[in-house]
C-alpha positions in Angstrom: 0.3 -0.3 -0.2 1.3 3.4 -0.7 0.9 5.7 2.1 2.9 9.0 2.5 1.4 10.3 6.0 1.2 13.6 7.4 3.4 14.0 10.7 1.2 14.9 14.1 3.8 17.3 16.3 6.9 15.4 17.6 7.3 13.8 14.4 10.3 14.7 12.4 9.3 16.0 8.9 6.7 18.1 7.4 4.0 17.1 5.2 4.2 18.3 2.2 1.6 18.2 -0.9 2.6 16.4 -4.1 1.7 17.0 -7.6 -1.1 13.9 -8.7 0.2 10.7 -9.9 4.0 11.2 -7.8 7.0 9.0 -8.3 6.1 6.2 -5.5 7.7 4.4 -3.0 8.0 1.0 -1.8 6.7 0.1 -5.3 8.0 -0.1 -8.7 6.5 1.9 -11.4 5.7 -1.0 -13.8 3.7 -2.9 -11.0 1.4 0.6 -10.6 1.4 1.2 -13.5 -0.4 -2.4 -14.3 -2.8 -1.4 -11.4 -3.5 2.0 -12.9 -7.2 2.4 -14.4 -6.9 2.8 -17.6 -7.6 6.0 -19.8 -11.0 4.8 -20.7 -14.3 6.3 -18.5 -15.2 5.1 -15.2 -18.4 3.9 -14.5 -19.3 5.5 -11.8 -22.1 5.2 -9.1 -21.9 8.6 -6.5 -24.2 7.5 -3.2 -25.8 10.8 -1.9 -28.2 13.6 -3.0 -26.4 16.3 -0.6 -24.6 19.6 -2.0 -21.4 17.2 -2.6 -22.4 14.1 -4.1 -24.4 16.4 -6.6 -21.8 18.9 -7.5 -19.6 15.2 -7.8 -21.9 14.2 -10.4 -22.1 16.9 -12.9 -18.1 17.4 -12.3 -17.5 13.7 -12.9 -19.6 13.9 -16.1 -18.1 16.0 -17.3 -14.6 15.1 -17.3 -16.4 12.3 -19.6 -16.7 9.6 -17.0 -20.3 7.6 -17.1 -21.9 8.8 -13.9 -25.2 7.1 -12.9 -26.4 9.4 -9.9 -26.7 11.4 -7.3 -28.1 8.2 -6.0 -30.0 7.6 -2.7 -28.5 6.0 0.1 -29.9 2.7 -0.2 -28.5 2.2 -3.6 -26.4 -1.2 -4.1 -24.0 0.7 -6.8 -25.2 -2.4 -9.4 -23.6 -1.4 -12.9 -20.6 0.7 -11.7 -17.0 0.0 -11.0 -16.7 2.7 -8.5 -19.4 3.8 -6.0 -18.4 7.1 -4.6 -20.6 7.8 -1.2 -21.0 11.2 -0.5 -22.8 10.6 2.9 -22.7 12.3 6.3 -19.7 10.8 8.1 -22.0 8.7 10.4 -23.6 7.0 7.5 -20.2 5.7 5.8 -20.4 2.0 7.1 -24.1 2.0 7.0 -24.2 3.4 3.0 -20.9 0.6 2.2 -22.2 -2.0 3.7 -25.1 -1.8 1.1 -22.8 -2.0 -1.8 -22.1 -5.1 -3.7 -18.9 -6.8 -3.3 -16.5 -6.4 -6.5 -16.3 -2.6 -6.8 -14.4 0.1 -5.9 -16.1 2.0 -3.0 -14.8 5.3 -1.5 -15.7 7.6 0.3 -15.3 11.9 0.5 -14.7 12.3 4.0 -12.0 14.2 5.2 -11.8 13.2 8.3 -12.6 9.5 8.0 -10.5 6.6 7.6 -10.9 3.7 5.4 -12.1 1.2 8.0 -15.4 1.7 7.8 -15.6 0.5 4.1 -14.3 -3.0 5.2 -14.6 -5.6 3.3 -14.4 -3.4 -0.1 -11.2 -2.6 -1.8 -11.4 1.2 -0.8 -10.7 5.1 -1.6 -10.6 8.2 0.1 -10.9 11.2 -2.0 -11.9 14.4 -0.2 -12.4 17.6 -2.6 -10.5 20.5 -0.3 -13.4 22.7 -1.6 -16.4 24.8 0.0 -19.8 23.2 -1.5 -22.6 25.5 -1.4 -25.8 25.3 -2.4 -25.0 26.4 -5.7 -22.8 23.7 -6.6 -18.5 24.0 -6.3 -16.0 24.4 -8.9 -13.2 22.2 -8.0 -11.0 23.4 -10.8 -7.5 24.3 -9.1 -8.8 23.1 -5.8 -6.5 20.8 -3.2 -7.4 18.2 -2.2 -6.8 14.4 0.2 -6.9 10.5 -1.4 -5.9 7.5 0.0 -6.4 3.5 -1.2 -5.8 0.4 0.5 -5.0 -1.1 -2.7 -2.3 0.6 -5.2 -5.1 0.0 -7.7 -7.4 2.1 -5.4 -5.1 5.0 -4.6 -4.6 5.0 -8.6 -7.9 5.3 -9.4 -8.8 8.1 -6.3 -5.8 10.1 -7.8 -7.0 9.7 -11.6 -10.2 10.6 -10.0 -8.5 13.6 -8.5 -7.2 14.8 -11.3 -10.2 14.7 -13.2 -12.2 17.2 -10.9 -9.2 19.3 -11.8 -7.8 19.0 -8.6 -3.9 21.2 -8.4 -2.6 18.7 -5.7 -3.2 16.5 -2.9 -2.1 14.5 -0.2 -2.3 10.9 0.7 -3.0 10.7 4.1 -2.9 8.0 6.6 -5.9 7.3 8.6 -4.6 8.8 11.7 -4.2 12.0 10.3 -7.4 12.7 9.0 -8.8 14.7 12.0 -6.3 16.9 12.2 -6.2 18.0 8.3 -10.2 17.7 8.7 -9.6 20.0 11.3 -7.1 22.9 9.7 -9.8 22.6 6.9 -12.8 23.9 9.5 -10.7 26.9 11.1 -9.7 27.9 7.3 -13.2 28.1 5.9 -15.7 27.5 8.2 -14.3 29.1 11.0 -13.2 32.3 8.8 -17.0 32.4 7.8 -18.1 32.7 11.1 -15.1 35.5 12.5 -16.7 37.2 9.2 -20.1 36.8 10.4 -19.1 38.6 13.5 -17.5 41.3 11.9 -20.4 42.2 10.2 -22.2 42.6 13.3 -19.6 45.1 14.5 -19.7 47.0 10.9 -23.7 47.5 11.7 -23.0 48.7 15.0 -20.7 51.8 13.1 -23.4 52.1 10.5 -21.6 50.3 7.7 -22.2 47.4 5.3 -20.3 44.5 5.2 -19.6 45.6 1.4 -17.2 47.8 3.2 -15.1 45.0 4.6 -14.6 42.6 1.4 -11.7 44.1 -0.2 -9.8 44.0 3.3 -10.6 40.3 3.8 -9.3 39.7 0.3 -6.3 41.3 0.3 -5.5 39.4 3.7 -6.3 36.1 2.6 -4.1 37.0 -0.1 -1.2 38.4 2.1 -1.6 35.4 4.0 -1.3 33.2 0.4 1.7 34.4 -0.3 3.7 35.4 2.4 2.7 33.1 5.4 0.8 34.0 8.5 3.3 36.0 10.9 4.5 38.5 7.5 0.7 38.8 6.7 -0.7 40.1 10.1 -1.1 43.7 10.6 -2.8 45.9 13.1 -2.4 47.4 16.4 -1.2 44.1 18.4 1.9 44.0 15.9 2.4 47.6 16.7 1.7 47.2 20.1 -0.6 49.3 20.6 -2.4 47.8 23.8 -4.1 51.4 24.1 -6.0 51.0 20.9 -6.9 47.3 21.5 -8.8 48.2 24.6 -10.8 50.9 23.6 -11.5 48.0 20.6 -12.6 45.7 23.1 -14.8 48.2 25.3 -16.7 49.0 21.8 -17.5 45.3 21.1 -18.2 45.3 25.1 -20.7 47.6 24.4 -22.7 46.9 20.6 -22.3 42.5 21.4 -21.4 41.4 24.4 -21.4 38.1 23.5 -18.4 38.6 21.2 -16.4 39.6 24.3 -15.2 36.2 24.7 -14.1 35.3 21.0 -12.1 39.2 21.0 -10.5 38.1 23.7 -9.3 34.5 22.8 -8.3 36.3 19.2 -6.8 39.2 20.8 -4.4 36.4 22.6 -3.5 34.5 20.2 -2.6 37.7 17.7 -0.6 38.8 20.2 1.1 35.3 20.3 1.1 35.4 16.5 2.5 38.8 16.4 5.2 37.7 18.3 6.7 35.9 15.3 6.0 39.2 12.7 9.3 40.9 11.8 10.5 43.5 14.7 9.4 47.3 14.0 7.1 46.2 11.2 4.0 49.1 10.7 0.8 48.3 9.7 
């Protein structure tokens, strides 16, 4: 089995994403090529009629695969070579148990290991992209793959490529929860923070549109330079008087946000210690 586990704290090497279809380790290229799915379209059944199931069905169909679905959760995957389960994490094992033997069975969960897919030859395919009611564009996104056999892993890589994913990581089961936590902080929690920012802006009589260019520039700077160098604001300058005024204003305008403000201010002070000394914002 090919695996490139990401290290948790205390391990020695950083976890790095790598291009699709990397040079394998622990297995010869000839052996991998033997197990790679051919370039012909695959018969894929997508089980799960939620946002992700609909988005995956559209994207894989557009990539040329023969897609059935999205299907209801009681499907047995009849007629498919590959069955992708786009169902809630707690329903993966039950949905997998209904799939007829002889098929590659995969799930699209970021946090769940492959053990719930046994005894099927199993794969994991997790596009690292937010999916709204309007769908998703996977082209250019990143993600994670896994497989219990070289053939399953190769199939996961191929489907990721056909979705348009830019790069993927191969995750060990033990690392999936921390990987998914990173995704939640980066996406879900960011939206929650913007909701708090909206409320505070409204208290000043400002529309959230006023904040949009700032948010976009901040994310772009973080992507280009990393967190310490992208950080600006009064805490970087050591301007605790301004921070105290902000805190008093939050306490008056939205007291339920005060604990969030305090926790973020403490975390930002710690991050500011890594920023360039004397940097002005």
